[in-house]
N, C-alpha and C positions, 0 to 999 in steps of 0.2 A: 402160820405166824399170826402171833398177838399182836396186841395195840397198845403200847406201854408210854407213857411220860414220866420223867425225870425231871427232878429239879436239884441242882447241887450251888453251893456256897463255896465261894472261892475268896482267900483269906489278902484284904484289904491292900496290901501292902506291897501285892502285884503293880506293875506298871501297867498297861493299855494294850501295851504290846503282850508282857507275857499270861495276862491275862488272857487273849483272843489264840496265845500260843496254844494254854491250857486248854482250851476251848475245842479248838480244831482237833487236840488228841484224841479227845473223849469222841469228839465226831468219824474219826476216819478210826477209830478202835471200832465203834460200832458200824460203819460200812464194809470194815475189814472181815468183820464176821457176818457178812451176809443181810445187816437189817441195814430197814430203807429209812430215813430221817422223813419227816412228814413236814415239819415245823420246829423254827426254832428261834425265841426268842431271849435276849438280851435287856432282862430287866435292871441290868446297871448298880450302881454301888448302893445301899439301903443300909436301914439301922436295923439292926438284928431286935428281938422280942427280948433277948438275955445275952450277957457276955459269954462267949463262946472262947478261951485260953487270952482270957484279957483284952479280947477283941468285941468293938461296939458294932461295925459294919461289915459289909461283904458284899462281892459283886455279885448277885445273882445272875443263874444261866437257866434257863428252860428246851427241854430237847422232850420232841415226841417223834415216837417212832415204832416202824412195827418190827419186827423182829422173832426169833426160835427163844423159847422159854432159856437155852442156855446159856446164851449172848449175856441174861443178864447175870448171872454169877459172875460171868469173867468183868464185864463193867464193875460191876460193885468192887470185887477184887482188887481192879486199880483205882478205882476212890478210895477207897481204905489206906493204897499204897503210895498214893500223890499226897505229899504234905501239903499241897495248894490248895487241898480240900478240907474245908471244915467241917459242913456235912452234904448229907444228901438224901433223897428220896425218891424211889423208882416204884411209881404205881401199876398195874393191869387196866385198863381202861376197860369198863363192861359195855353193853351198846350204849347207853345212857347215857356215861361220860363221851362216847364216842360222836353222839350227835349233838350234845355239847361242846365238845370241842372241835368240832366240822363249822358249827353256830358262829360260835368265837372267832375263828380262823378267816371265816367269809366278812362276819363283821366288824372284825376288829381293824378298824382305821376308815372305814368305808363314809362312815361319816366325815372324818377329818380331812380323808379325797374329796367329798366331794365340799367343804367349805372353801378347802384351798383351791378348786378348781373354778369355784365361784369367785375368789381375791377377798374371801373372808379369812381370818383369822379365828384362831381358839377363844379368843376374848367375846368374838360377834356370836359364836355360836353358843358357849357358855350364856352367852345374854337371851338369846332368843329360847333355850330352854329355861330358862329363869322364869321369862316373860310366857313361857306356856302354862308353864306350875302355878304362877300368880292366875292365871285367868281359868283352870281349873281348879283353883281352891275356890274362887268367886264364885264360880257356875255352882259346885257343891254346896257354899253359903244359901246362895236363892233357894235350890234347891229343900235345902234346910227350912 
């Protein structure tokens, strides 16, 4: 089994329930074919880089999974048949992409969760980062 990641964009005219139903359809298609879903991310409604079918936004969904190569053909055929899908891209991960994805999964939200546990909001964390960058800039200026 190979590691794959796919991103697909659903049309923005869908309701939240319809969007979740479409995502579930593709997830069950993968699991029925013997794929193991490793990670799922809902990136939400985002602006498209260019209009597609007179639409300027779309619901982005990211799936990372392990599957046999034959599963990809069936998945992409279903993407093409489903009128709710505007665009899709499926990529086979090499060993470097796999390492990066694992680091990304482990670190995603790690700082946010630590900040929330400490009772700090996102603005506090952003302020601390800004202060750290400013301190580093001052240190570099002194060295020069």
